[in-house]
KETORNU-966297 format. One line per 8 residues: number of its first residue (from 1); their letters; for each residue x, y, z of N, C-alpha, C. Coordinates in steps of 0.001 Angstrom, whole numbers. Atoms other than C-alpha are relative to their C-alpha. Layout:
% residues N
NUM = a = X/Y/Z/X/Y/Z/X/Y/Z | ...;
This chain:
% residues 450
1 = mnevsvik = 1365/-261/458/19327/122516/-571/-982/-683/945 | 973/543/-929/16325/122021/1714/-847/-1069/-665 | 856/1057/516/14270/118871/1311/-1423/518/-141 | 1374/-446/257/10845/119501/-194/-963/-930/721 | 988/791/-730/7957/118365/2003/-1382/617/-172 | 1384/-455/117/4172/118664/2057/-399/753/1260 | 456/-829/-1112/2837/121474/4254/-1463/-278/324 | 1428/234/-191/-878/120862/3713/-543/-717/-1228;
9 = egwlhkrg = 646/689/1113/-3079/118629/1599/-1474/-198/307 | 1429/234/-190/-6780/118043/1031/-801/364/-1235 | 895/-252/1131/-9789/118454/-1235/-395/1468/-74 | 487/-1344/301/-10609/121825/-2819/-893/-77/-1228 | 757/-151/1239/-13149/122864/-5417/653/1125/-792 | -674/-991/843/-11325/124646/-8238/-912/419/-1138 | 815/-510/1097/-13107/126870/-10730/803/-7/-1291 | -682/48/1290/-12236/126354/-14399/352/1386/-507;
17 = eyiktwrp = -424/-1302/522/-10328/129125/-16137/-826/433/-1199 | 727/-324/1219/-12298/128937/-19378/-1470/-375/125 | 1371/433/-246/-15413/126918/-18570/-219/89/1502 | 74/-395/-1405/-16525/128341/-15234/-812/-977/848 | 637/986/-868/-17530/125156/-13459/961/-371/1122 | -798/408/-1156/-16330/123871/-10100/280/-1492/-78 | -375/1402/97/-14412/120616/-10066/855/-374/1216 | -782/409/-1177/-13072/118691/-7025/1410/-428/-393;
25 = ryfllktd = -1397/359/224/-9294/118397/-6909/690/-192/1354 | -775/240/-1220/-6967/116975/-4275/1337/722/-145 | -1179/-849/136/-4210/119557/-3692/1038/-301/1071 | -1151/77/-893/-757/119270/-2152/728/1338/-51 | -798/-1220/-110/996/122434/-932/1355/-380/579 | -1333/428/-406/4768/121947/-679/864/1195/388 | -875/-1052/-514/7594/123910/920/710/774/-1100 | -652/-719/1096/9083/124827/-2474/-964/927/-731;
33 = gsfigyke = 987/-883/617/5887/126736/-3330/-910/-683/-988 | 858/685/967/4400/124123/-5633/-1343/-337/642 | 1384/215/-445/626/123754/-5327/-645/-866/-1064 | 263/993/1038/-356/120582/-7169/-1352/-657/237 | 1335/562/-111/-3865/119295/-7891/-169/-1281/-794 | 249/1295/630/-4973/115747/-8723/-1500/-277/-68 | 1399/415/103/-8251/114229/-9843/-381/-905/1164 | 217/898/-1127/-7920/111568/-7119/1128/187/1014;
41 = rpeapdqt = -1014/-142/-1041/-6032/111512/-3843/1192/-904/-295 | -1183/836/257/-2444/110330/-4432/226/-978/1148 | -300/990/-1037/-1428/107185/-2595/1206/421/826 | -1177/-511/-706/1857/108883/-1695/325/1375/-565 | -289/-1356/477/2960/112543/-1913/1007/62/-1134 | -1046/-21/1020/5926/111640/-4127/-313/-898/-1186 | 332/903/1098/4026/109405/-6547/135/725/-1335 | -263/-571/1325/4552/109913/-10269/-1261/273/-805;
49 = lpplnnfs = 1244/-274/710/861/110274/-11200/-8/1440/-491 | -49/-1376/505/693/113329/-13492/-1124/846/585 | 1034/-859/-579/-1165/116244/-11845/-839/663/-1085 | 847/-772/906/-4054/118095/-13455/297/1486/102 | -335/-1409/-211/-2918/121425/-11993/1356/92/671 | -1328/-179/-569/556/122677/-11139/284/1488/103 | -161/-1429/-225/857/126143/-9616/1210/268/884 | -975/-452/-982/3437/128115/-7678/-612/1153/787;
57 = vaecqlmm = 543/-1074/-840/2433/130307/-4733/1061/1041/324 | -1047/-992/-228/5711/132246/-4816/-506/1392/-372 | 382/-1397/224/5020/135989/-4510/-1476/153/-362 | 1426/-67/319/1288/135335/-4650/-721/976/921 | 918/-774/-829/-1547/137466/-3302/-1243/-844/239 | 1187/769/-358/-4548/135956/-1511/-1168/935/261 | 1213/-785/-210/-8093/137287/-1531/-1107/-917/487 | 1120/746/-557/-11115/136137/444/-1302/606/-523;
65 = terprpnt = 1273/-501/523/-14645/136402/-1002/-1101/-1024/270 | 1160/884/-136/-18140/134958/-660/-705/-196/-1336 | 558/160/1335/-18786/135070/-4397/1053/-615/-911 | 1373/401/347/-19508/133251/-6616/-595/-1047/931 | 505/955/-978/-19797/130732/-3747/540/364/1374 | -535/-244/-1343/-19423/130948/27/1340/-703/197 | -1289/590/-385/-15976/130244/1499/951/-138/-1187 | -879/-31/1177/-14142/131161/-1710/1270/776/322;
73 = fvirclqr = -1218/-809/-46/-10532/132322/-1935/675/-34/-1366 | -629/-187/1304/-8497/133543/-4896/1500/150/191 | -1456/-145/23/-4779/133118/-5544/368/798/-1243 | -489/-809/1127/-3267/135856/-7713/1516/-115/-23 | -1440/204/82/230/135121/-8964/511/344/-1391 | -638/-357/1261/2683/135825/-11739/318/-1259/-780 | -340/1099/910/2814/133406/-14638/870/585/-1098 | -980/-629/879/5960/134388/-16478/-170/1517/58;
81 = ttviertf = 149/-1460/-17/5019/137987/-17403/-1442/429/199 | 1423/-312/-95/1268/137791/-16831/-529/-316/1393 | 660/235/-1279/-691/138179/-13594/-1300/-760/-254 | 1204/810/175/-3356/135468/-13375/-627/-291/1356 | 714/347/-1222/-5957/134398/-10820/-564/-1409/-114 | 618/1305/-77/-7122/130946/-9751/-922/-7/1218 | 1055/-114/-1004/-10312/130534/-7708/-355/-1365/579 | 317/1236/-716/-11129/127890/-5078/-1103/268/1025;
89 = hvdspgvr = 886/-125/-1160/-13860/127243/-2540/26/-1288/805 | -5/1131/-929/-14153/124966/505/-1327/-16/752 | 1293/219/-648/-16902/123798/2849/-274/925/1176 | 230/-815/-1197/-16363/126135/5803/1024/1123/87 | -964/-1092/-191/-14699/129426/6813/1281/-474/682 | -1183/488/-695/-12345/127505/9120/981/-694/-928 | -867/691/965/-11017/125286/6325/651/1009/-936 | -581/-1040/862/-10558/128333/4096/1146/717/708;
97 = eewmraiq = -1029/-693/-766/-8582/130080/6854/1260/-848/116 | -1160/889/-95/-6309/127042/7246/802/-2/-1295 | -687/17/1291/-5512/126930/3531/700/1335/-265 | -595/-1309/277/-4912/130670/3232/1207/252/898 | -1119/-184/-917/-2665/130701/6307/1201/-833/-438 | -1099/864/446/-612/127765/4996/649/545/-1273 | -536/-544/1258/-251/129299/1508/823/1252/272 | -726/-1230/-306/792/132666/2955/1319/-303/704;
105 = mvanslkq = -1221/381/-702/3338/130981/5231/1072/-465/-986 | -961/471/1000/4978/129213/2272/503/1161/-846 | -399/-1154/815/4975/132410/188/979/885/759 | -899/-834/-809/6602/134352/3049/1366/-650/161 | -1277/691/-181/9270/131695/3575/843/56/-1267 | -739/-83/1263/10199/131809/-110/618/1376/-187 | -551/-1358/106/10709/135587/84/1276/152/807 | -1127/-150/-912/13212/135138/2903/1224/-789/-430;
113 = rvpgedpm = -1126/818/433/15425/132703/1020/1033/841/-732 | -1084/-679/702/18784/133792/-312/-166/-216/-1492 | 113/182/1450/18678/134449/-4081/937/-1097/-484 | -781/1109/518/19861/131348/-5898/-191/-1277/782 | 258/1203/-788/18884/128988/-3078/-1311/-620/-441 | 1203/698/458/16356/126386/-4194/-640/691/-1186 | 596/-669/1153/15853/127908/-7610/-1273/-699/-414 | 1314/576/310/12264/127421/-8651/-605/722/-1182;
121 = eckcgsps = 678/-537/1167/10522/127920/-11939/-1426/333/360 | 1406/-336/-227/7187/129701/-11838/-869/-866/-891 | 793/956/758/4669/127054/-12886/-1487/231/175 | 1415/-242/-250/1374/128765/-12220/-795/-267/-1255 | 766/369/1184/-975/127079/-14678/-262/-1480/-18 | 264/1424/151/-1254/123544/-15979/1297/-726/-265 | -1222/752/253/1254/120727/-16474/622/300/-1344 | -532/-292/1325/1637/121805/-20084/940/1193/15;
129 = dsstaeem = -878/-1156/-60/3566/124871/-18855/1459/-373/-205 | -1373/409/243/6752/122817/-19158/368/168/-1468 | -248/-313/1399/6349/123416/-22890/567/1410/-74 | -683/-1285/67/8571/126334/-23882/-41/547/-1405 | -80/-615/1321/9132/128720/-26727/858/-839/-937 | -838/848/840/11837/126337/-27928/-816/-1110/-651 | 852/1037/575/9183/123652/-28440/-767/538/-1194 | 706/-607/1127/7229/126031/-30648/928/126/-1196;
137 = evavsear = -941/-198/1095/10321/126772/-32680/350/-1319/-676 | -285/1315/575/11117/123079/-33137/-1165/-458/-859 | 1180/433/745/7540/122385/-34235/-101/715/-1333 | 84/-769/1234/7644/125162/-36811/1142/-357/-937 | -1162/286/849/11139/124259/-38040/-139/-1306/-755 | 192/1279/678/9870/120813/-39043/-803/137/-1285 | 766/-204/1231/7748/122348/-41818/910/-195/-1205 | -772/477/1141/8814/121311/-45275/787/1101/-733;
145 = akvtmndf = -656/-993/849/9592/124496/-47226/384/1232/810 | -458/-1197/-688/11455/127650/-46178/-502/1233/-741 | 499/-1251/548/9607/130905/-46796/71/1045/1099 | 13/-1099/-966/9467/134312/-45111/-1207/886/-268 | 1106/-945/166/6979/137144/-44695/85/708/-1353 | -186/-738/1251/8455/138742/-47820/-439/-773/-1239 | 412/811/1144/7288/135888/-50051/-1483/122/-320 | 1451/-105/174/3642/136988/-49819/-445/1455/-115;
153 = dylkflgk = 728/-1270/-10/1385/139907/-50665/-1181/-154/949 | 1037/66/-1030/-1061/140704/-47859/-1225/764/-488 | 1142/-541/730/-4527/141271/-49293/-1172/415/871 | 1263/-234/-692/-7286/141110/-46724/41/-600/1401 | 132/491/-1371/-7891/140773/-42996/-1206/-931/79 | 1082/988/-35/-9961/137608/-42452/-613/-178/1380 | 540/200/-1339/-10339/137413/-38687/1069/181/1055 | -908/-211/-1117/-8825/137947/-35270/-427/-862/1167;
161 = gtfgkvil = 274/812/-1174/-8555/135671/-32257/797/483/1187 | -692/-370/-1230/-7079/135727/-28767/1503/99/-207 | -1446/116/99/-3577/134864/-29926/589/608/-1269 | -525/-559/1233/-3296/136494/-33330/-1093/291/-1000 | 947/-352/1053/-4952/137124/-36657/207/-894/-1212 | -67/767/1242/-5668/135490/-40008/-145/974/-1162 | -35/-925/1131/-4867/137297/-43260/-7/-788/-1303 | -36/568/1346/-5619/136418/-46870/1261/501/-690;
169 = vqekatgr = -1254/-373/652/-2276/136357/-48684/71/-651/-1372 | -269/578/1311/-1068/135682/-52213/1495/-255/-110 | -1407/341/143/2184/133845/-52760/541/624/-1279 | -543/-727/1145/4329/135958/-55071/487/-947/-1100 | -605/892/989/6028/133016/-56776/-1034/-748/-828 | 989/840/691/2867/131101/-57711/-1316/702/-293 | 1284/-678/154/-2/133586/-57454/-1137/-671/751 | 1050/722/-718/-1896/131163/-55205/-389/735/1283;
177 = yyamkilr = 538/-651/-1192/-4090/132362/-52365/41/-962/1191 | -36/777/-1238/-3657/131166/-48777/-543/843/1152 | 340/-673/-1257/-4867/131998/-45292/1210/-121/921 | -1161/11/-882/-1927/133001/-43083/-445/310/1430 | 310/-158/-1420/-2442/132514/-39348/1262/482/703 | -1163/-625/-624/-68/134824/-37463/-230/68/1510 | 150/79/-1452/395/134134/-33730/1174/680/688 | -1059/-666/-768/2347/136235/-31240/532/-955/1066;
185 = keviiakd = -604/927/-957/4786/134093/-29246/-240/435/1441 | 154/-515/-1357/4529/136328/-26189/-1381/-319/566 | 1371/247/-456/744/135921/-25997/-234/-1490/207 | 164/1452/-125/877/132147/-26562/588/-493/1318 | -637/414/-1251/3288/131720/-23651/-786/513/1195 | 726/-595/-1128/1372/134096/-21369/-1341/-666/243 | 1338/593/-119/-1943/132348/-22058/23/-1522/145 | -90/1464/-191/-679/128791/-21453/-391/-786/-1244;
193 = evahtvte = 448/660/1223/-1222/127862/-25097/1145/-612/-796 | -1143/562/719/2238/126539/-25994/-293/-1426/-454 | 255/1407/337/1194/122881/-25864/-1029/-119/-1108 | 1033/51/1035/-1944/123518/-27935/555/435/-1352 | -580/-487/1250/54/125461/-30529/923/-1044/-620 | -896/1048/493/2681/122725/-30808/-811/-1163/-571 | 859/1089/491/-68/120101/-31164/-608/350/-1342 | 615/-408/1261/-1816/122072/-33893/1008/-62/-1137;
201 = srvlqntr = -1035/34/1035/1433/122471/-35822/313/-1430/-414 | -356/1384/292/2219/118767/-35543/-1110/-706/-772 | 1119/647/689/-1270/117609/-36574/-115/517/-1426 | 77/-574/1343/-1324/120002/-39532/1080/-577/-910 | -1105/485/817/2072/118780/-40727/-100/-1491/-316 | 4/1458/142/1283/115077/-40328/-1284/-570/-574 | 1269/502/535/-2193/114850/-41865/-222/503/-1421 | 384/-344/1369/-3446/114862/-45454/-1371/-604/-263;
209 = hpfltalk = 1353/503/236/-7173/114590/-46061/-801/1101/-680 | 727/-1036/751/-9569/116370/-48446/-915/869/851 | 917/-785/-818/-11799/117561/-45585/667/585/1239 | -773/-680/-1035/-9027/118788/-43268/777/1135/-643 | -774/-1122/519/-7425/122194/-43762/1469/-399/-117 | -1385/413/253/-3988/121606/-45291/969/1129/335 | -1075/-944/-281/-813/123307/-44100/970/15/-1173 | -954/-133/1101/1371/124630/-46916/1394/327/517;
217 = yafqthdr = -1285/-398/-578/4157/126370/-44969/-186/328/1480 | -50/-514/-1368/5125/127122/-41374/1368/628/199 | -1271/-675/-251/7797/129635/-40397/-182/964/1164 | 67/-896/-1142/8629/132143/-37680/878/1219/-208 | -861/-1169/-138/10012/135585/-37026/494/7/1446 | -511/-22/-1371/11664/136682/-33782/-1122/37/1030 | 1081/-117/-981/8266/137320/-32161/-1325/-616/-446 | 1260/545/505/5660/135506/-34282/188/-1386/-622;
225 = lcfvmeya = 93/1262/727/4665/132075/-35566/-988/187/-1135 | 855/-174/1175/3143/131906/-39043/-318/-1358/-622 | 468/1215/657/1063/129061/-40466/-729/404/-1276 | 603/-308/1295/231/129304/-44167/-828/-1207/-424 | 920/1112/240/-2837/127164/-44860/-856/268/-1228 | 889/-182/1139/-5157/126550/-47765/-1159/907/398 | 1052/-980/-250/-7819/129221/-48067/-1351/-608/-336 | 1353/536/200/-11344/127853/-47584/-959/1176/-138;
233 = nggelffh = 747/-1240/206/-13235/130726/-49170/-1496/-200/-158 | 1449/198/19/-16675/129141/-49006/-686/504/1246 | 565/-550/-1219/-17152/130609/-45536/-263/-1047/1066 | 323/893/-1110/-18090/129152/-42166/-1355/-655/-209 | 1299/666/25/-20845/126573/-42013/-988/743/902 | 834/-788/-915/-22158/128674/-39112/-654/1168/-733 | 525/-1139/768/-22579/131644/-41489/-1148/-443/-902 | 1041/464/926/-24583/129640/-44028/-1244/-467/752;
241 = lsrewvft = 1151/465/-766/-26785/128038/-41378/-765/1171/609 | 679/-1162/-576/-27512/131408/-39759/-838/728/-1043 | 774/-634/1073/-28735/132685/-43141/-1213/-830/-398 | 1062/878/510/-30863/129660/-43994/-819/-655/1104 | 673/507/-1202/-31963/128666/-40437/149/-1503/146 | -211/1448/-28/-32028/124936/-41266/471/-461/-1376 | -350/653/1251/-30511/122690/-43908/-968/-1162/-237 | 778/1202/301/-32424/119964/-45701/739/-1217/541;
249 = edrarfyg = -647/1210/-500/-31754/116445/-44475/1062/-499/-974 | -999/419/989/-29941/115685/-47740/1274/829/127 | -1171/-868/-123/-27660/118688/-47299/757/-303/1295 | -642/344/-1270/-26997/117860/-43643/726/-1336/-113 | -637/1302/180/-26241/114267/-44650/1296/144/-792 | -1194/-202/818/-23766/115461/-47284/1151/529/864 | -1044/-552/-864/-21839/117617/-44801/400/-1004/1082 | -293/975/-1045/-22136/114945/-42109/905/-1108/-486;
257 = aeivsale = -833/1065/554/-20624/112303/-44375/1446/451/-143 | -1369/-498/153/-17611/114506/-45069/675/175/1360 | -562/-115/-1350/-17129/115239/-41353/374/-1376/536 | -285/1378/-414/-17350/111503/-40622/1289/-490/-641 | -1199/440/712/-14703/110828/-43256/1255/599/624 | -1160/-670/-593/-12342/113393/-41714/297/-523/1401 | -210/494/-1362/-12879/112190/-38142/530/-1424/-2 | -488/1376/84/-12400/108567/-39130/1477/-17/-385;
265 = ylhsrdvv = -1407/-88/390/-9120/109533/-40802/865/382/1207 | -766/-401/-1181/-7910/111338/-37652/100/-1147/998 | -13/1119/-944/-8915/108387/-35472/925/-1118/-480 | -886/1043/527/-7044/106017/-37785/1466/340/245 | -1355/-449/-316/-3948/108089/-36997/160/276/1497 | -23/-114/-1468/-4708/107947/-33243/-67/1448/473 | 230/-1397/-382/-5765/111601/-33110/-1489/188/281 | 1377/-359/-332/-8959/112720/-31341/-125/1512/-118;
273 = yrdiklen = 113/-1427/315/-10232/116129/-32480/-463/824/1209 | 495/-550/-1270/-12255/117127/-29343/-649/1380/-82 | 622/-1330/45/-13706/120409/-30657/-873/181/-1236 | 915/-128/1129/-16265/119685/-33384/-1098/1001/349 | 1061/-998/-141/-18556/122732/-33707/-116/740/-1322 | 239/-659/1284/-20030/124821/-36516/1102/994/-337 | -1007/-1033/262/-17412/127573/-36103/1317/-570/-500 | -1229/636/472/-14623/125080/-36872/-192/-754/-1308;
281 = lmldkdgh = 296/666/1265/-16266/123841/-40061/-123/1047/-1094 | 2/-923/1133/-15450/125798/-43222/-420/-744/-1263 | 267/571/1315/-16421/125249/-46845/1022/535/-985 | -923/-480/1024/-14003/125400/-49759/-787/615/-1152 | 651/-705/1106/-14741/127099/-53082/-1052/-853/-696 | 967/895/633/-16643/124023/-54292/-1132/-408/934 | 1047/335/-954/-18717/123670/-51123/256/-1241/827 | -343/1162/-817/-16873/120767/-49477/502/446/1372;
289 = ikitdfgl = -392/-285/-1379/-16143/120632/-45742/1516/118/131 | -1392/-114/-425/-12805/121822/-44351/3/238/1510 | -102/-158/-1450/-12205/121249/-40637/1241/820/324 | -1107/-879/-383/-10007/123923/-39043/249/-91/1503 | -316/-182/-1423/-8381/124663/-35658/235/-1331/714 | -357/1298/-565/-6522/121619/-34336/670/118/1367 | -683/-244/-1265/-5357/123111/-31028/-400/-917/1138 | 453/879/-1082/-7447/120796/-28819/151/-1481/-339;
297 = ckegisdg = -208/1406/354/-6480/117601/-30653/855/-702/1054 | -820/836/-880/-5058/114790/-28548/598/-1112/-835 | -704/1005/787/-2438/112577/-30156/253/-1259/827 | -357/1244/-664/-1567/108973/-29369/-1156/-713/671 | 1176/634/-601/-5142/107886/-28549/-473/-1126/-909 | 411/1169/774/-5601/104390/-29924/-1401/-419/415 | 1338/495/-318/-8911/102539/-29922/0/-607/1400 | 65/480/-1374/-9842/101951/-26290/773/842/988;
305 = atmktfcg = -746/-882/-898/-7413/104537/-24888/-895/1147/463 | 833/-1060/-566/-8788/107357/-22737/816/1244/312 | -571/-1294/-365/-8133/110995/-21827/-699/506/1246 | 559/-557/-1220/-8802/113081/-18705/-310/1490/-107 | 76/-1457/6/-8500/116751/-19699/-1410/498/-268 | 1312/-621/171/-11670/118803/-19309/168/1157/-977 | -195/-1041/1004/-11669/120784/-22555/-1061/-118/-1081 | 995/-29/1059/-13838/121743/-25494/-868/1232/124;
313 = tpeylape = 955/-1104/-24/-16684/124164/-26177/-1226/-438/792 | 1034/461/-943/-19397/124057/-23460/-1207/-657/-645 | 1231/521/592/-22417/123497/-25733/190/-1343/-697 | -289/1217/763/-20690/120563/-27465/639/-1099/851 | -664/980/-853/-19262/118701/-24460/-857/-1250/180 | 700/1274/-185/-20179/115024/-24175/-245/-254/1485 | 325/251/-1411/-21786/113755/-20947/1149/-602/798 | -1065/646/-765/-18805/111599/-19992/1099/984/383;
321 = vledndyg = -962/-1043/-368/-16564/114706/-20019/-515/768/1215 | 598/-748/-1102/-18968/116554/-17716/-50/-818/1281 | 63/872/-1173/-19188/113548/-15390/1377/-236/617 | -1364/139/-509/-15418/113838/-14837/517/-1421/-145 | -486/1345/292/-14938/110364/-16274/1119/65/-1041 | -909/133/1132/-12073/109282/-18478/-846/-199/-1252 | 796/79/1224/-13271/109541/-22072/892/-358/-1178 | -756/439/1163/-12252/108299/-25500/-455/669/-1279;
329 = ravdwwgl = 298/-564/1316/-12800/108821/-29208/-1468/367/-176 | 1437/-200/187/-16587/108760/-28791/-426/1448/186 | 382/-1409/-158/-16565/112453/-27792/-117/692/-1356 | 102/-595/1338/-16022/113283/-31475/-1343/-318/-640 | 1303/345/577/-19187/111410/-32445/-1124/752/704 | 988/-852/-684/-21133/113287/-29775/-2/1395/-634 | -86/-1320/624/-19854/116582/-31237/-632/21/-1374 | 645/104/1310/-20912/115430/-34697/-1515/-26/161;
337 = gvvmyemm = 1438/51/-236/-24357/114635/-33292/-584/1367/283 | 476/-1353/-297/-24712/118167/-31914/-37/839/-1272 | -44/-758/1256/-23658/119661/-35262/-1109/-442/-944 | 1080/492/858/-26076/117415/-37176/-1356/498/487 | 1244/-517/-575/-28877/118455/-34809/-171/1471/-384 | 74/-1420/360/-28059/122141/-35402/-370/183/-1466 | 251/-159/1427/-28061/121689/-39165/-1443/-326/-359 | 1343/443/376/-31432/119911/-39255/-1113/640/827;
345 = cghlpfys = 1024/-581/-885/-33215/121680/-36369/125/1513/141 | -155/-1446/-37/-31782/125202/-36535/437/567/1333 | -454/-482/-1304/-30615/125410/-32915/710/-1135/720 | -712/1008/-781/-28517/123598/-30323/-979/-914/729 | 896/891/-751/-30025/120528/-28624/-136/398/1463 | 21/-455/-1389/-29118/121973/-25205/658/1370/57 | -608/-1331/-74/-28497/125626/-24396/-450/742/1249 | 254/-961/-1066/-28260/128002/-21446/1228/883/115;
353 = qdherlfe = -1143/-882/-211/-26087/131054/-20839/728/-335/1296 | -585/465/-1253/-25487/129666/-17354/611/-1381/-244 | -669/1253/337/-22890/126934/-17857/-395/-1147/925 | 409/1077/-905/-23901/124994/-14761/-1364/-546/-398 | 1308/445/472/-27485/124886/-16034/135/-748/-1323 | -239/666/1282/-26248/123976/-19536/474/-1432/212 | -537/1338/-230/-24278/121016/-18205/-1049/-915/625 | 1103/781/-566/-27287/119882/-16186/-939/-470/-1107;
361 = lilmeeir = 863/373/1122/-29350/119914/-19394/628/-1123/-822 | -684/1026/790/-26735/117882/-21287/-69/-1353/703 | -16/1248/-759/-26655/115296/-18514/-1389/-579/243 | 1292/463/-510/-30346/115116/-17674/-1173/172/-960 | 1186/-382/771/-32641/116636/-20293/-258/-955/-1164 | 390/796/1161/-34549/114666/-22897/100/858/-1257 | -144/-736/1257/-33810/115678/-26491/-1367/216/-635 | 1270/-338/643/-36670/117456/-28253/255/340/-1463;
369 = fprtlgpe = -144/-195/1438/-37261/117686/-31993/-1166/815/-547 | 1115/-669/685/-39286/119980/-34264/-854/-1011/-753 | 915/927/670/-42326/118366/-35872/401/-257/-1449 | -360/126/1413/-40847/118941/-39323/1123/-1003/-238 | -1135/904/172/-37919/116588/-38679/-492/-1397/-353 | 412/1314/472/-38229/113296/-40544/351/-1107/982 | -228/1104/-948/-38306/109933/-38730/1418/-549/-38 | -1360/534/76/-34901/108814/-40025/992/937/685;
377 = akslldlg = -878/-961/-664/-33204/112019/-38903/-207/-45/1505 | 313/66/-1422/-34970/111766/-35552/617/-1246/626 | -574/1246/-502/-33839/108172/-35147/1513/101/102 | -1449/-187/-15/-30274/109184/-35957/449/762/1238 | -430/-917/-1046/-30163/111884/-33278/-563/-310/1370 | 745/142/-1249/-32541/110657/-30576/843/-631/1099 | -677/551/-1163/-31434/109741/-27078/79/-1518/-102 | -200/1434/115/-29964/106268/-27101/274/-432/-1414;
385 = spllsawg = -220/311/1399/-29347/106490/-30846/1484/69/-320 | -1417/93/338/-26085/106291/-32768/869/1174/432 | -887/-1124/-255/-24787/109838/-32227/-167/590/1394 | 185/-656/-1292/-26316/111605/-29232/-386/-1005/1074 | 218/962/-1069/-26164/108556/-27007/780/455/1215 | -644/-481/-1213/-25310/109270/-23406/139/-1114/1016 | -222/966/-1055/-23964/107347/-20499/-324/662/1328 | 298/-521/-1318/-25458/107903/-17080/-947/1175/-8;
393 = rgapasav = 926/-1129/22/-28055/110453/-18195/-1247/-340/800 | 1208/198/-776/-31084/110930/-15977/-1231/201/-839 | 1125/-167/910/-33490/110688/-18896/-1098/-989/354 | 1103/903/-298/-36857/108904/-18902/407/-1460/-123 | -373/1417/-42/-36703/105215/-18167/-256/-695/-1323 | 320/631/1276/-38185/104451/-21578/1103/182/-1027 | -1071/-255/959/-35113/105844/-23302/1001/-1145/14 | -1008/1052/121/-32502/103425/-24566/1355/596/344;
401 = hisprdri = -1299/-525/-414/-29184/104030/-22800/1109/-882/-543 | -1192/733/408/-25953/103005/-24433/1209/831/376 | -1168/-690/-514/-22471/103878/-23268/750/690/-1132 | -800/-649/1040/-20010/106156/-25087/761/-984/-873 | -729/988/802/-18091/103052/-26191/-856/-548/-1124 | 901/506/1032/-21171/102059/-28184/-622/1119/-821 | 464/-1089/858/-21826/105517/-29615/567/-269/-1383 | -405/550/1293/-21674/104670/-33292/987/897/-722;
409 = gpcglgsr = -930/-647/898/-18665/105619/-35366/-235/-532/-1397 | 256/355/1386/-18408/105207/-39144/327/-1455/-306 | -199/1366/494/-18876/101632/-40362/743/-884/989 | -807/769/-919/-17359/100334/-37167/-649/-161/1342 | 423/214/-1372/-17770/100451/-33402/-1462/339/195 | 1393/-242/-334/-21362/100099/-32327/-957/-201/-1151 | 885/80/1153/-22734/99424/-35802/-1096/-1045/179 | 1042/1004/-236/-24680/96422/-34492/-1235/625/625;
417 = kerggrlw = 1123/-609/-701/-26875/98831/-32536/-616/1146/-791 | 477/-1162/733/-27566/101319/-35301/-1509/-31/-178 | 1441/-120/133/-31128/102616/-35510/-342/1145/-941 | 231/-1164/829/-30718/105413/-38032/-462/-309/-1403 | 541/353/1297/-31906/103492/-41090/849/518/-1149 | -687/-412/1222/-31055/104763/-44561/826/1263/219 | -725/-1249/-216/-30024/108215/-43343/1343/-262/662 | -1261/276/-693/-27418/106836/-40937/930/-834/-859;
425 = ytlrcgsl = -853/821/859/-26189/104235/-43420/721/871/-1025 | -649/-834/1012/-25550/106856/-46090/950/990/641 | -934/-863/-710/-23957/109120/-43504/1283/-754/311 | -1165/787/-378/-21644/106325/-42372/814/-446/-1197 | -743/689/1053/-20748/104637/-45615/-388/433/-1410 | 480/-151/1361/-22895/105465/-48604/501/1219/-727 | -395/-1230/673/-21646/108985/-49268/1505/153/-110 | -1426/-257/-114/-17943/108517/-48647/794/-401/-1232;
433 = skwfqapp = -834/488/1097/-16603/106470/-51520/-229/775/-1290 | 313/-714/1237/-18295/108625/-54171/-229/1485/256 | 310/-1374/-391/-18111/112040/-52552/291/1008/-1099 | -269/-935/1090/-16601/113690/-55636/-1084/-71/-1075 | 1003/146/1044/-19405/112352/-57837/-1291/731/338 | 1208/-714/-406/-22176/114030/-55825/338/1469/173 | -323/-1423/-126/-22145/117823/-56305/-418/530/1358 | 365/-562/-1298/-22070/119727/-53008/-1089/1046/-155;
441 = pplpqsra = 1007/-1066/67/-24845/122197/-52143/628/1283/-521 | -570/-1211/594/-24346/125450/-54103/268/1077/1037 | -351/-1117/-866/-22699/128456/-52455/-389/1308/-664 | 243/-1312/600/-23518/132151/-52922/1139/394/-923 | -1000/-330/1013/-21700/133497/-55992/1089/918/543 | -954/-967/-532/-20015/136242/-53972/1137/-659/759 | -1030/693/-765/-18025/133627/-52073/1122/-531/-880 | -1008/570/896/-16024/132599/-55145/931/1067/-557;
449 = af = -807/-1111/487/-13982/135816/-55396/1439/-412/-259 | -1390/412/172/-10637/134043/-55058/67/-1484/-298;
């Protein structure tokens, strides 16, 4: 077997697959076809630092373009059964030509090898591609009870996503209603979502909290994964806010307190949620919060530990994520701040259809408030305040800057710097211990059908 060596290495700008921003990565192209990207330049080619990107250029196609930026090139390759593209740009036409020539040379050499020599797995994607269908099956098999598709009546289509659909079902044995999330294994593997699916299954099985969606059963067929979860039939918080435009400060505080309770519970179990947004917040039949969709959760993050992965929903990303810094639990409190702003102001604090402009606003723009917003709510959300505090923002010098580590969490980190008065106190602590005693805001009668 031939020894694997580095053919070419250097800095490239890689475009994100989901959030279309350019991020600098140090890439190594090796003779076995592996094309590996790091956040920082490795001290040695064989070091064990985990890469951020891990591709294979075997049987790839190369394309040259001047869009969306000059000196761009695209690698098109096969990821298992799906053809995907990854986009890069460099500083000059000469550098682009060097990279494309080196990649093509490696691809050609791999074609000439005898079948079976230097067997190589196609790894075009991210490091999580090492997750396999077997991992999904193990994660599902750990569920407590054994049920099948035949144990339910299928009543109503609730929604459809990239990887599957959600159906309202009724369990035949008990008559209880559930939401069944049905995912196609083939699509999950093709879309690089195995790791996220396994994480979601594990978090659902290992958590119990009144404001987190509960998993009742998990099972599989030969081609599908099925998660049977409690049915939150109060609807999306996004739906209710779009109908009412804004919530009262009391109503926003009520929902905020329940979100805080759920996030604090996850953090106590070393889980960071990383995707707080209105679309992931449901209401149950009584009007209490139910957080859904745990695919972007990160496990094993203790207090003070950090993460590197650039993920989340663009409008809700915290500044430290955009700055390509390591980040911690505080990103969840930033997401809560954005949601609280939406509930009380009726729109996002920062928005642009152009993601590069959006990220510039998040990093640099001063937060603005409607005149109708009360002083306590304004103090809670304002720049340098407990929730929407930013690190390294280019805001006016008069603003108070505090780092993400001091972004206030519930009754804990950063509480010495709180400036939210009664509103923040009741959000943090005052509403949590007696949440069942305070009736939630009423829901439309039509939502209580099941």
